[in-house]
FIPAKE-540981 format. One record per residue (C-alpha): residue number from 1; x negated, y, z negated; residue in one letter. Coordinates in steps of 0.5 Angstrom, whole numbers, plus 500, padded with zeros to 3 digits. Last residue first. Layout:
N
+------+-----+-----+-----+------+
| resi |  xx |  yy |  zz | resn |
+------+-----+-----+-----+------+
|  NUM |   X |   Y |   Z |    A |
...
+------+-----+-----+-----+------+
END
This chain:
462
+------+-----+-----+-----+------+
| resi |  xx |  yy |  zz | resn |
+------+-----+-----+-----+------+
|  462 | 174 | 806 | 151 |    P |
|  461 | 174 | 798 | 151 |    A |
|  460 | 172 | 795 | 144 |    L |
|  459 | 179 | 792 | 142 |    L |
|  458 | 182 | 790 | 148 |    V |
|  457 | 175 | 788 | 151 |    R |
|  456 | 173 | 784 | 145 |    K |
|  455 | 180 | 781 | 145 |    R |
|  454 | 180 | 779 | 152 |    L |
|  453 | 173 | 775 | 151 |    L |
|  452 | 176 | 771 | 145 |    A |
|  451 | 182 | 769 | 148 |    F |
|  450 | 180 | 767 | 154 |    G |
|  449 | 180 | 772 | 160 |    A |
|  448 | 176 | 768 | 166 |    R |
|  447 | 183 | 767 | 170 |    G |
|  446 | 181 | 773 | 175 |    F |
|  445 | 179 | 778 | 170 |    M |
|  444 | 183 | 784 | 172 |    Q |
|  443 | 189 | 780 | 171 |    R |
|  442 | 188 | 780 | 164 |    K |
|  441 | 186 | 787 | 163 |    L |
|  440 | 192 | 790 | 167 |    M |
|  439 | 197 | 786 | 163 |    K |
|  438 | 193 | 788 | 156 |    I |
|  437 | 194 | 795 | 159 |    R |
|  436 | 201 | 794 | 159 |    N |
|  435 | 202 | 791 | 152 |    V |
|  434 | 197 | 797 | 150 |    H |
|  433 | 203 | 802 | 153 |    G |
|  432 | 208 | 798 | 149 |    E |
|  431 | 204 | 799 | 143 |    V |
|  430 | 204 | 807 | 144 |    V |
|  429 | 211 | 807 | 144 |    G |
|  428 | 213 | 803 | 138 |    S |
|  427 | 216 | 808 | 134 |    N |
|  426 | 215 | 813 | 128 |    W |
|  425 | 218 | 819 | 127 |    P |
|  424 | 223 | 817 | 121 |    L |
|  423 | 230 | 817 | 121 |    T |
|  422 | 233 | 813 | 127 |    L |
|  421 | 228 | 807 | 126 |    G |
|  420 | 229 | 807 | 119 |    A |
|  419 | 236 | 806 | 119 |    T |
|  418 | 234 | 800 | 124 |    V |
|  417 | 229 | 797 | 119 |    A |
|  416 | 234 | 798 | 113 |    D |
|  415 | 240 | 795 | 117 |    L |
|  414 | 237 | 789 | 120 |    D |
|  413 | 242 | 784 | 119 |    R |
|  412 | 247 | 789 | 120 |    D |
|  411 | 244 | 792 | 126 |    I |
|  410 | 246 | 785 | 129 |    G |
|  409 | 253 | 785 | 127 |    A |
|  408 | 254 | 792 | 130 |    A |
|  407 | 251 | 789 | 137 |    L |
|  406 | 256 | 783 | 137 |    T |
|  405 | 262 | 788 | 135 |    H |
|  404 | 260 | 793 | 140 |    L |
|  403 | 261 | 787 | 145 |    S |
|  402 | 267 | 785 | 142 |    P |
|  401 | 270 | 792 | 143 |    L |
|  400 | 277 | 793 | 140 |    D |
|  399 | 276 | 799 | 136 |    D |
|  398 | 276 | 799 | 128 |    Q |
|  397 | 269 | 795 | 128 |    R |
|  396 | 266 | 801 | 132 |    V |
|  395 | 268 | 806 | 127 |    A |
|  394 | 265 | 802 | 121 |    D |
|  393 | 258 | 802 | 124 |    L |
|  392 | 258 | 809 | 126 |    W |
|  391 | 260 | 811 | 118 |    A |
|  390 | 254 | 806 | 116 |    P |
|  389 | 249 | 809 | 121 |    L |
|  388 | 250 | 817 | 119 |    H |
|  387 | 244 | 817 | 115 |    E |
|  386 | 240 | 815 | 121 |    G |
|  385 | 241 | 822 | 123 |    Q |
|  384 | 234 | 822 | 127 |    R |
|  383 | 237 | 828 | 132 |    Q |
|  382 | 235 | 824 | 139 |    T |
|  381 | 238 | 817 | 136 |    L |
|  380 | 244 | 820 | 132 |    M |
|  379 | 246 | 824 | 137 |    T |
|  378 | 245 | 818 | 142 |    A |
|  377 | 249 | 813 | 137 |    F |
|  376 | 255 | 818 | 137 |    A |
|  375 | 255 | 818 | 145 |    R |
|  374 | 255 | 811 | 145 |    V |
|  373 | 261 | 811 | 140 |    H |
|  372 | 265 | 816 | 144 |    R |
|  371 | 264 | 813 | 151 |    T |
|  370 | 266 | 806 | 148 |    L |
|  369 | 272 | 809 | 145 |    A |
|  368 | 274 | 812 | 152 |    D |
|  367 | 273 | 805 | 155 |    L |
|  366 | 278 | 802 | 150 |    E |
|  365 | 283 | 807 | 151 |    P |
|  364 | 283 | 806 | 159 |    C |
|  363 | 287 | 811 | 163 |    H |
|  362 | 284 | 817 | 161 |    T |
|  361 | 277 | 815 | 160 |    R |
|  360 | 277 | 812 | 167 |    V |
|  359 | 279 | 819 | 170 |    T |
|  358 | 274 | 823 | 165 |    K |
|  357 | 269 | 818 | 168 |    L |
|  356 | 271 | 820 | 175 |    Q |
|  355 | 271 | 827 | 174 |    L |
|  354 | 264 | 827 | 171 |    Q |
|  353 | 262 | 823 | 177 |    E |
|  352 | 265 | 828 | 182 |    P |
|  351 | 262 | 834 | 178 |    E |
|  350 | 255 | 831 | 178 |    T |
|  349 | 252 | 828 | 171 |    L |
|  348 | 246 | 831 | 168 |    T |
|  347 | 251 | 836 | 163 |    E |
|  346 | 254 | 830 | 160 |    P |
|  345 | 248 | 826 | 158 |    R |
|  344 | 247 | 819 | 161 |    S |
|  343 | 249 | 813 | 157 |    L |
|  342 | 257 | 813 | 159 |    I |
|  341 | 255 | 815 | 167 |    W |
|  340 | 250 | 810 | 167 |    R |
|  339 | 255 | 805 | 164 |    T |
|  338 | 260 | 807 | 170 |    V |
|  337 | 255 | 805 | 175 |    T |
|  336 | 253 | 798 | 172 |    R |
|  335 | 261 | 797 | 172 |    P |
|  334 | 261 | 798 | 179 |    S |
|  333 | 265 | 803 | 182 |    P |
|  332 | 272 | 802 | 185 |    P |
|  331 | 272 | 799 | 192 |    R |
|  330 | 275 | 803 | 198 |    A |
|  329 | 279 | 798 | 203 |    T |
|  328 | 278 | 795 | 210 |    V |
|  327 | 284 | 791 | 211 |    P |
|  326 | 282 | 784 | 212 |    R |
|  325 | 280 | 779 | 217 |    P |
|  324 | 278 | 772 | 215 |    S |
|  323 | 270 | 771 | 215 |    T |
|  322 | 269 | 773 | 207 |    R |
|  321 | 275 | 770 | 205 |    K |
|  320 | 273 | 763 | 208 |    R |
|  319 | 266 | 764 | 206 |    H |
|  318 | 269 | 765 | 199 |    L |
|  317 | 272 | 758 | 199 |    Y |
|  316 | 266 | 755 | 202 |    A |
|  315 | 262 | 758 | 196 |    R |
|  314 | 267 | 756 | 191 |    V |
|  313 | 266 | 748 | 194 |    R |
|  312 | 259 | 749 | 194 |    Q |
|  311 | 258 | 751 | 187 |    Y |
|  310 | 261 | 744 | 185 |    S |
|  309 | 267 | 742 | 181 |    G |
|  308 | 268 | 742 | 174 |    K |
|  307 | 271 | 748 | 172 |    Y |
|  306 | 273 | 749 | 165 |    G |
|  305 | 273 | 756 | 164 |    L |
|  304 | 266 | 756 | 162 |    P |
|  303 | 265 | 754 | 169 |    V |
|  302 | 269 | 760 | 172 |    I |
|  301 | 264 | 765 | 171 |    E |
|  300 | 258 | 761 | 173 |    E |
|  299 | 261 | 760 | 180 |    W |
|  298 | 263 | 767 | 180 |    L |
|  297 | 256 | 769 | 180 |    K |
|  296 | 254 | 764 | 185 |    W |
|  295 | 259 | 766 | 190 |    A |
|  294 | 257 | 773 | 189 |    N |
|  293 | 263 | 777 | 192 |    T |
|  292 | 265 | 782 | 186 |    C |
|  291 | 269 | 788 | 188 |    G |
|  290 | 275 | 788 | 184 |    D |
|  289 | 279 | 784 | 189 |    T |
|  288 | 274 | 779 | 189 |    W |
|  287 | 274 | 778 | 182 |    R |
|  286 | 282 | 778 | 182 |    E |
|  285 | 282 | 772 | 188 |    D |
|  284 | 277 | 768 | 184 |    L |
|  283 | 281 | 768 | 178 |    Y |
|  282 | 287 | 766 | 182 |    P |
|  281 | 283 | 761 | 185 |    K |
|  280 | 281 | 758 | 179 |    Y |
|  279 | 287 | 753 | 178 |    D |
|  278 | 286 | 751 | 186 |    D |
|  277 | 279 | 749 | 185 |    L |
|  276 | 280 | 742 | 183 |    V |
|  275 | 283 | 741 | 190 |    S |
|  274 | 290 | 738 | 191 |    P |
|  273 | 291 | 735 | 198 |    R |
|  272 | 294 | 738 | 204 |    N |
|  271 | 287 | 740 | 206 |    Q |
|  270 | 285 | 733 | 207 |    W |
|  269 | 290 | 731 | 212 |    Q |
|  268 | 297 | 727 | 210 |    G |
|  267 | 301 | 730 | 216 |    T |
|  266 | 297 | 734 | 221 |    F |
|  265 | 299 | 729 | 227 |    L |
|  264 | 306 | 732 | 227 |    E |
|  263 | 303 | 739 | 228 |    E |
|  262 | 301 | 737 | 235 |    P |
|  261 | 308 | 737 | 237 |    A |
|  260 | 313 | 731 | 241 |    T |
|  259 | 308 | 726 | 238 |    A |
|  258 | 308 | 720 | 242 |    D |
|  257 | 303 | 722 | 247 |    A |
|  256 | 298 | 724 | 242 |    L |
|  255 | 299 | 717 | 238 |    Q |
|  254 | 299 | 713 | 245 |    K |
|  253 | 292 | 716 | 247 |    V |
|  252 | 289 | 715 | 240 |    T |
|  251 | 291 | 708 | 241 |    R |
|  250 | 288 | 707 | 248 |    W |
|  249 | 282 | 710 | 246 |    T |
|  248 | 279 | 716 | 249 |    M |
|  247 | 274 | 718 | 254 |    G |
|  246 | 279 | 723 | 257 |    L |
|  245 | 279 | 720 | 264 |    Q |
|  244 | 279 | 713 | 262 |    R |
|  243 | 284 | 713 | 257 |    Q |
|  242 | 289 | 718 | 261 |    I |
|  241 | 289 | 712 | 267 |    S |
|  240 | 290 | 707 | 261 |    R |
|  239 | 296 | 711 | 259 |    H |
|  238 | 299 | 712 | 266 |    S |
|  237 | 299 | 718 | 270 |    H |
|  236 | 305 | 721 | 273 |    G |
|  235 | 303 | 729 | 273 |    A |
|  234 | 307 | 730 | 267 |    E |
|  233 | 303 | 724 | 263 |    L |
|  232 | 297 | 728 | 265 |    L |
|  231 | 299 | 735 | 262 |    A |
|  230 | 302 | 731 | 256 |    H |
|  229 | 295 | 728 | 255 |    V |
|  228 | 291 | 735 | 256 |    A |
|  227 | 296 | 739 | 251 |    A |
|  226 | 295 | 734 | 245 |    H |
|  225 | 288 | 734 | 246 |    R |
|  224 | 288 | 742 | 246 |    A |
|  223 | 292 | 742 | 240 |    R |
|  222 | 288 | 736 | 236 |    T |
|  221 | 282 | 740 | 238 |    R |
|  220 | 285 | 747 | 235 |    D |
|  219 | 287 | 744 | 229 |    A |
|  218 | 280 | 741 | 227 |    F |
|  217 | 277 | 747 | 229 |    R |
|  216 | 281 | 752 | 225 |    H |
|  215 | 282 | 758 | 229 |    G |
|  214 | 290 | 757 | 229 |    T |
|  213 | 292 | 755 | 222 |    P |
|  212 | 293 | 748 | 219 |    W |
|  211 | 299 | 746 | 215 |    P |
|  210 | 304 | 747 | 221 |    S |
|  209 | 311 | 746 | 218 |    G |
|  208 | 314 | 752 | 223 |    S |
|  207 | 309 | 754 | 229 |    P |
|  206 | 305 | 759 | 226 |    E |
|  205 | 307 | 766 | 226 |    D |
|  204 | 305 | 771 | 232 |    D |
|  203 | 312 | 772 | 235 |    A |
|  202 | 315 | 773 | 228 |    P |
|  201 | 310 | 780 | 228 |    D |
|  200 | 307 | 781 | 221 |    P |
|  199 | 310 | 787 | 217 |    A |
|  198 | 305 | 793 | 217 |    P |
|  197 | 300 | 793 | 211 |    E |
|  196 | 302 | 798 | 206 |    P |
|  195 | 297 | 804 | 205 |    E |
|  194 | 292 | 803 | 200 |    A |
|  193 | 292 | 807 | 193 |    A |
|  192 | 286 | 811 | 192 |    P |
|  191 | 281 | 807 | 188 |    V |
|  190 | 279 | 811 | 182 |    L |
|  189 | 284 | 808 | 178 |    V |
|  188 | 281 | 801 | 180 |    R |
|  187 | 276 | 802 | 174 |    L |
|  186 | 281 | 800 | 169 |    C |
|  185 | 281 | 793 | 172 |    R |
|  184 | 273 | 793 | 170 |    R |
|  183 | 275 | 792 | 163 |    H |
|  182 | 270 | 786 | 161 |    Q |
|  181 | 265 | 789 | 165 |    A |
|  180 | 265 | 796 | 162 |    V |
|  179 | 264 | 792 | 155 |    A |
|  178 | 258 | 788 | 158 |    R |
|  177 | 255 | 794 | 160 |    E |
|  176 | 256 | 798 | 154 |    A |
|  175 | 253 | 792 | 150 |    A |
|  174 | 247 | 792 | 155 |    E |
|  173 | 246 | 800 | 154 |    G |
|  172 | 246 | 799 | 146 |    V |
|  171 | 241 | 794 | 146 |    N |
|  170 | 237 | 799 | 150 |    H |
|  169 | 238 | 804 | 146 |    W |
|  168 | 235 | 800 | 140 |    L |
|  167 | 229 | 798 | 144 |    H |
|  166 | 227 | 805 | 145 |    W |
|  165 | 228 | 807 | 138 |    R |
|  164 | 223 | 802 | 135 |    D |
|  163 | 226 | 798 | 129 |    A |
|  162 | 221 | 801 | 123 |    V |
|  161 | 219 | 796 | 117 |    Q |
|  160 | 217 | 800 | 111 |    V |
|  159 | 211 | 797 | 107 |    A |
|  158 | 211 | 794 | 100 |    Q |
|  157 | 213 | 787 | 103 |    P |
|  156 | 207 | 787 | 107 |    A |
|  155 | 206 | 779 | 109 |    G |
|  154 | 213 | 776 | 108 |    A |
|  153 | 217 | 782 | 110 |    A |
|  152 | 213 | 783 | 116 |    A |
|  151 | 212 | 776 | 118 |    G |
|  150 | 220 | 775 | 118 |    E |
|  149 | 221 | 782 | 122 |    A |
|  148 | 216 | 780 | 127 |    F |
|  147 | 219 | 773 | 128 |    F |
|  146 | 226 | 776 | 128 |    P |
|  145 | 225 | 780 | 134 |    A |
|  144 | 228 | 787 | 133 |    R |
|  143 | 222 | 791 | 136 |    D |
|  142 | 216 | 793 | 131 |    R |
|  141 | 213 | 799 | 127 |    C |
|  140 | 210 | 797 | 120 |    V |
|  139 | 209 | 802 | 115 |    V |
|  138 | 205 | 803 | 109 |    E |
|  137 | 199 | 798 | 110 |    I |
|  136 | 194 | 799 | 105 |    G |
|  135 | 195 | 791 | 103 |    P |
|  134 | 191 | 789 | 109 |    R |
|  133 | 189 | 782 | 108 |    E |
|  132 | 197 | 780 | 107 |    A |
|  131 | 198 | 784 | 114 |    L |
|  130 | 194 | 778 | 117 |    W |
|  129 | 197 | 773 | 114 |    A |
|  128 | 204 | 775 | 115 |    A |
|  127 | 203 | 776 | 122 |    L |
|  126 | 200 | 769 | 123 |    S |
|  125 | 206 | 766 | 119 |    S |
|  124 | 211 | 770 | 123 |    A |
|  123 | 208 | 766 | 129 |    E |
|  122 | 207 | 770 | 135 |    R |
|  121 | 200 | 767 | 137 |    D |
|  120 | 193 | 768 | 139 |    P |
|  119 | 193 | 774 | 134 |    L |
|  118 | 190 | 781 | 137 |    L |
|  117 | 187 | 786 | 133 |    D |
|  116 | 186 | 794 | 131 |    V |
|  115 | 189 | 797 | 138 |    P |
|  114 | 188 | 805 | 138 |    R |
|  113 | 193 | 810 | 138 |    R |
|  112 | 190 | 813 | 132 |    T |
|  111 | 196 | 814 | 128 |    E |
|  110 | 200 | 808 | 131 |    V |
|  109 | 194 | 803 | 129 |    D |
|  108 | 196 | 798 | 134 |    V |
|  107 | 197 | 790 | 133 |    L |
|  106 | 198 | 785 | 139 |    V |
|  105 | 201 | 779 | 138 |    T |
|  104 | 200 | 773 | 143 |    G |
|  103 | 205 | 769 | 147 |    Y |
|  102 | 204 | 762 | 151 |    H |
|  101 | 210 | 759 | 156 |    R |
|  100 | 214 | 764 | 159 |    G |
|   99 | 209 | 769 | 161 |    K |
|   98 | 202 | 766 | 160 |    R |
|   97 | 198 | 770 | 156 |    T |
|   96 | 204 | 774 | 154 |    A |
|   95 | 204 | 780 | 150 |    Y |
|   94 | 208 | 781 | 143 |    E |
|   93 | 209 | 787 | 139 |    D |
|   92 | 206 | 790 | 133 |    V |
|   91 | 205 | 797 | 131 |    G |
|   90 | 201 | 799 | 124 |    V |
|   89 | 202 | 805 | 120 |    V |
|   88 | 196 | 806 | 115 |    R |
|   87 | 191 | 802 | 119 |    P |
|   86 | 185 | 798 | 116 |    A |
|   85 | 179 | 800 | 119 |    P |
|   84 | 176 | 797 | 125 |    P |
|   83 | 172 | 791 | 125 |    D |
|   82 | 170 | 789 | 132 |    P |
|   81 | 166 | 783 | 133 |    E |
|   80 | 159 | 784 | 135 |    A |
|   79 | 158 | 784 | 143 |    L |
|   78 | 155 | 777 | 146 |    A |
|   77 | 162 | 776 | 150 |    D |
|   76 | 161 | 783 | 153 |    V |
|   75 | 154 | 781 | 155 |    L |
|   74 | 156 | 774 | 157 |    R |
|   73 | 161 | 777 | 162 |    L |
|   72 | 156 | 782 | 165 |    V |
|   71 | 152 | 775 | 166 |    T |
|   70 | 158 | 771 | 169 |    S |
|   69 | 159 | 777 | 174 |    R |
|   68 | 152 | 777 | 177 |    S |
|   67 | 147 | 782 | 175 |    V |
|   66 | 144 | 788 | 180 |    G |
|   65 | 141 | 794 | 176 |    A |
|   64 | 140 | 799 | 182 |    G |
|   63 | 147 | 803 | 179 |    L |
|   62 | 150 | 801 | 186 |    V |
|   61 | 149 | 794 | 184 |    R |
|   60 | 151 | 794 | 177 |    S |
|   59 | 158 | 797 | 180 |    M |
|   58 | 159 | 791 | 184 |    R |
|   57 | 157 | 786 | 178 |    A |
|   56 | 162 | 790 | 174 |    G |
|   55 | 168 | 789 | 179 |    A |
|   54 | 167 | 782 | 179 |    R |
|   53 | 166 | 781 | 172 |    G |
|   52 | 170 | 786 | 167 |    A |
|   51 | 171 | 793 | 169 |    L |
|   50 | 171 | 797 | 163 |    A |
|   49 | 168 | 792 | 158 |    L |
|   48 | 163 | 790 | 163 |    G |
|   47 | 161 | 796 | 165 |    I |
|   46 | 160 | 798 | 157 |    D |
|   45 | 156 | 791 | 157 |    A |
|   44 | 152 | 793 | 163 |    L |
|   43 | 150 | 800 | 160 |    T |
|   42 | 148 | 797 | 153 |    S |
|   41 | 144 | 792 | 156 |    R |
|   40 | 140 | 798 | 160 |    L |
|   39 | 139 | 801 | 154 |    R |
|   38 | 137 | 795 | 150 |    E |
|   37 | 132 | 794 | 155 |    T |
|   36 | 132 | 788 | 160 |    R |
|   35 | 130 | 781 | 160 |    Q |
|   34 | 130 | 780 | 152 |    G |
|   33 | 127 | 773 | 150 |    H |
|   32 | 127 | 776 | 143 |    R |
|   31 | 130 | 783 | 142 |    R |
|   30 | 127 | 790 | 144 |    T |
|   29 | 129 | 797 | 143 |    L |
|   28 | 134 | 798 | 138 |    G |
|   27 | 130 | 795 | 133 |    P |
|   26 | 123 | 794 | 135 |    V |
|   25 | 121 | 786 | 134 |    Q |
|   24 | 115 | 783 | 131 |    E |
|   23 | 113 | 777 | 135 |    V |
|   22 | 113 | 770 | 133 |    F |
|   21 | 108 | 764 | 132 |    T |
|   20 | 108 | 757 | 129 |    R |
|   19 | 115 | 756 | 129 |    R |
|   18 | 116 | 749 | 128 |    E |
|   17 | 113 | 749 | 121 |    C |
|   16 | 110 | 743 | 119 |    S |
|   15 | 103 | 746 | 119 |    A |
|   14 | 105 | 752 | 115 |    N |
|   13 | 100 | 757 | 116 |    P |
|   12 | 105 | 761 | 120 |    C |
|   11 | 103 | 766 | 125 |    T |
|   10 | 105 | 773 | 126 |    F |
|    9 | 104 | 778 | 132 |    R |
|    8 | 104 | 785 | 131 |    R |
|    7 | 107 | 790 | 136 |    V |
|    6 | 104 | 795 | 142 |    R |
|    5 | 108 | 797 | 147 |    L |
|    4 | 106 | 799 | 154 |    R |
|    3 | 111 | 803 | 158 |    L |
|    2 | 109 | 803 | 166 |    V |
|    1 | 112 | 808 | 170 |    M |
+------+-----+-----+-----+------+
END
């Protein structure tokens, strides 16, 4: 089908005008230098918003209007700048353009669940300026990042700040795990008492005064050479003959021959010297008994205690413990496992888990208090009883739980937002969903996701 369109052509009578002639355009149907209809252009732009460049180009070929990936992105980039209406309840969070280095800010209308803008950074001043241009904002949902709190306070002082409930519960979980780790000794009550080991046989003991045990490569080599030299001496060979047969120096042969027992040659060896690790071996042995066998983690734990040695020395010490024969004993549950019991609803735990948690709470008053505080906070969170938060903070400070004290201090600094988060129905869940969507869009564009293009895709894509 051929469509013939008749339009007017205008000429300019001014001889100095660069534009001598121009053609009338039909709004919604034609444009200057257009190579495709507006309907096809709009279709390709929608494909670009949904699929980006490469996938959009493949889809356009399937539809019979093949274009390149760059053309698809140019059509998206040529779209008009989005101008969404100012929201009443806005959610704010960060997204990474390059994780660990560059971050931006996404703002979402929580009521319509649509993004309203993207900012190229996550500075408090940028957020404050954006909020100041929209005085109708009444509620700001955010996580507990300080730059968002400062920006919301400066740009929208009339708005109510709401701390996200998921982040609050996550903070409580981290504090609870630190508290359980600090009282890991209490978890040993869940391990049955080990049977006493049989007394060692005196016949299996090492010779008196030997600093090196059997199985040490230097000790075994010295004992073997000592035995070989004394066997040849008893057979009537001279020192020179033994030197030639065993490939030793005359001085080594004389030392071995003069020693009545090989242990006499062990005096003054390196393993008898004091080590920088000696003062920390009791701590390492205790943590090993608790079930922590990660050499790197244990090295990180003793460095703040004053250890100046290397990680390799800690790893070698634990390797000897790992390879030495030891009785197989049951280990207590890890702090993370016990933390999961505390954070879970009691009715969702199995009967053995409930019994184990009850045993731990009975033998450890600190973990019993921790469980009560965590479950009280869960009740406030699920039933939105933010008015009970001050009483909960006072109860936390009365117990010896440093990790919860740190959490309480952080909540005190952001008390109004946390109280609103535990009271109002708003939260940042929809914002977290759009952050995940931005990750997908960013990876879909294979390095072509500049800020302007990414912003249009986030704001205009259905």
